[in-house]
C-alpha positions as CSV (number, residue, x, y, z in Angstrom):
1,X,44.2,11.5,11.5
2,X,41.5,12.5,9.2
3,X,38.9,9.7,10.2
4,X,35.9,11.5,8.5
5,X,37.5,13.1,5.5
6,X,36.8,11.6,1.9
7,X,39.8,11.6,-0.3
8,X,37.8,11.3,-3.6
9,X,34.3,11.6,-4.8
10,X,32.2,9.2,-6.9
11,X,33.0,11.6,-9.8
12,X,36.4,10.3,-9.6
13,X,35.4,6.6,-9.5
14,X,33.3,7.4,-12.6
15,X,36.3,8.5,-14.4
16,X,38.0,5.4,-13.5
17,X,35.3,2.8,-14.5
18,X,32.9,5.1,-16.7
19,X,29.4,6.1,-15.6
20,X,27.8,3.0,-17.2
21,X,30.3,0.9,-15.4
22,X,29.3,2.4,-11.9
23,X,25.7,2.5,-12.4
24,X,25.6,-1.3,-13.4
25,X,27.6,-1.9,-10.1
26,X,25.4,0.2,-7.9
27,X,21.9,-0.8,-9.3
28,X,21.0,-2.8,-6.1
29,X,21.1,-0.3,-3.4
30,X,20.1,3.2,-3.0
31,X,22.2,5.8,-4.6
32,X,23.4,7.6,-1.1
33,X,24.7,4.2,-0.1
34,X,28.0,4.7,-2.3
35,X,29.6,6.5,0.7
36,X,30.7,3.2,2.2
37,X,33.1,2.5,-0.6
38,X,34.5,5.9,-0.1
39,X,34.6,5.5,3.4
40,X,36.7,2.3,3.1
41,X,39.1,3.8,0.6
42,X,39.7,6.7,2.9
43,X,40.2,4.2,5.8
44,X,42.7,2.2,3.8
45,X,44.6,5.4,3.2
46,X,44.5,6.7,6.6
47,X,45.9,3.3,7.8
48,X,48.9,3.5,5.5
49,X,49.5,7.3,5.4
50,X,47.7,8.9,8.1
51,X,50.6,8.3,11.0
52,X,52.9,10.5,8.9
53,X,50.5,13.1,7.2
54,X,47.3,13.2,9.3
55,X,45.1,16.1,8.4
56,X,47.1,17.3,5.2
57,X,45.9,14.2,3.2
58,X,42.8,15.6,1.7
59,X,45.0,18.4,0.2
60,X,47.1,15.9,-2.0
61,X,46.4,15.1,-5.5
62,X,48.1,11.7,-5.5
63,X,46.0,10.6,-2.2
64,X,42.9,11.7,-4.4
65,X,44.2,9.3,-7.3
66,X,45.2,6.5,-4.8
67,X,41.6,6.8,-3.2
68,X,39.7,6.7,-6.4
69,X,41.9,3.5,-7.5
70,X,40.9,1.9,-4.3
71,X,37.4,2.8,-4.4
72,X,36.9,1.8,-8.0
73,X,38.4,-1.7,-7.2
74,X,36.3,-2.0,-4.1
75,X,33.2,-1.2,-6.2
76,X,34.1,-3.8,-8.6
77,X,34.5,-6.3,-5.9
78,X,31.4,-5.3,-3.8
79,X,29.3,-8.2,-5.1
80,X,32.0,-10.9,-5.3
81,X,32.8,-10.0,-8.9
82,X,36.5,-9.6,-10.0
83,X,37.8,-6.0,-11.0
84,X,38.8,-5.5,-14.7
85,X,42.4,-6.3,-15.1
86,X,43.5,-2.8,-15.7
87,X,41.6,-1.7,-12.5
88,X,43.4,-4.7,-10.7
89,X,46.8,-3.6,-11.8
90,X,46.0,0.0,-10.7
91,X,44.8,-1.2,-7.3
92,X,48.2,-3.2,-7.1
93,X,50.4,-0.1,-7.8
94,X,48.6,2.0,-5.5
95,X,49.0,-0.6,-2.4
96,X,52.4,-0.9,-3.4
97,X,52.8,3.0,-3.3
98,X,50.9,3.0,0.1
99,X,53.1,0.4,1.6
100,X,56.3,2.3,0.7
101,X,54.7,5.4,2.3
102,X,53.9,3.4,5.5
103,X,57.5,2.0,5.7
104,X,59.0,5.6,5.2
105,X,60.6,4.4,1.6
106,X,58.2,6.9,-0.2
107,X,57.1,10.3,0.5
108,X,53.9,12.1,-0.9
109,X,55.6,15.1,-2.2
110,X,52.7,17.8,-2.7
111,X,51.8,17.8,1.1
112,X,54.1,18.1,4.4
113,X,54.6,15.6,7.1
114,X,53.1,16.2,10.4
115,X,55.6,17.6,13.0
116,X,55.0,14.6,15.3
117,X,56.5,12.0,12.7
118,X,59.9,13.9,12.7
119,X,62.6,13.5,15.3
120,X,63.1,16.1,17.7
121,X,65.9,16.8,20.1
122,X,65.1,18.9,23.4
123,X,67.5,20.7,25.9
124,X,69.7,21.7,23.1
125,X,72.0,24.8,23.4
126,X,75.2,26.0,22.3
127,X,78.3,26.6,24.5
128,X,81.1,28.9,23.5
129,X,83.8,27.7,25.7
130,X,86.3,26.1,25.3
131,X,85.1,26.2,21.6
132,X,81.6,26.6,19.9
133,X,79.8,23.4,20.2
134,X,76.2,22.1,20.6
135,X,75.2,20.4,23.9
136,X,72.3,18.0,24.6
137,X,71.6,18.2,28.3
138,X,69.8,15.4,30.0
139,X,66.7,16.0,32.1
140,X,66.9,16.5,35.9
141,X,65.5,13.1,36.6
142,X,67.7,10.4,35.5
143,X,66.7,6.8,35.3
144,X,68.4,4.2,37.7
145,X,67.8,1.4,35.2
146,X,65.0,-0.3,37.3
147,X,61.4,0.4,36.6
148,X,59.5,1.9,39.8
149,X,56.1,0.9,40.5
150,X,56.2,-2.1,38.0
151,X,56.0,-5.6,39.1
152,X,56.9,-8.5,36.6
153,X,55.6,-11.9,37.2
154,X,57.9,-14.6,36.1
155,X,56.8,-17.6,34.3
156,X,57.5,-21.1,35.8
157,X,58.0,-22.5,32.2
158,X,61.0,-20.2,31.6
159,X,62.9,-21.4,34.6
160,X,62.5,-24.9,33.7
161,X,63.5,-24.4,30.0
162,X,66.5,-22.5,31.1
163,X,67.6,-25.3,33.7
164,X,67.0,-27.8,31.1
165,X,69.2,-26.0,28.4
166,X,71.9,-25.3,30.8
């Protein structure tokens, strides 16, 4: 995942709230401290889309827009003030989209998914006899169904509960 990547800039946030709106919300701390808002927006996106897209996220336009929406809302709420209604609606739509990405109900179409999030078969080959077909071979080591080197302690309460139910 891209832990240090920022997906938007303060210019993107200014485009959402206006330069005056940003300056009014940032008048109580140094100019370079606005990175906290951008980092938090990136962390929210990493949490939802990072497992599927990883280092490809900074290359997406939609991720840039989502990050700007989140950062603008976080900036508005920074001192306990509510965000404007329009910004709140954008934030809600953005979070619904990110939840859909997390649950695999939506794709980010302008970037590719990481290979690790796709199912893969191994030991696959084609046999030609008696007819052409694909075979998936199991590995040389097969499981006996019981774990080795693992001890499981039994809870005494379970035994009493099951005895009582029976």
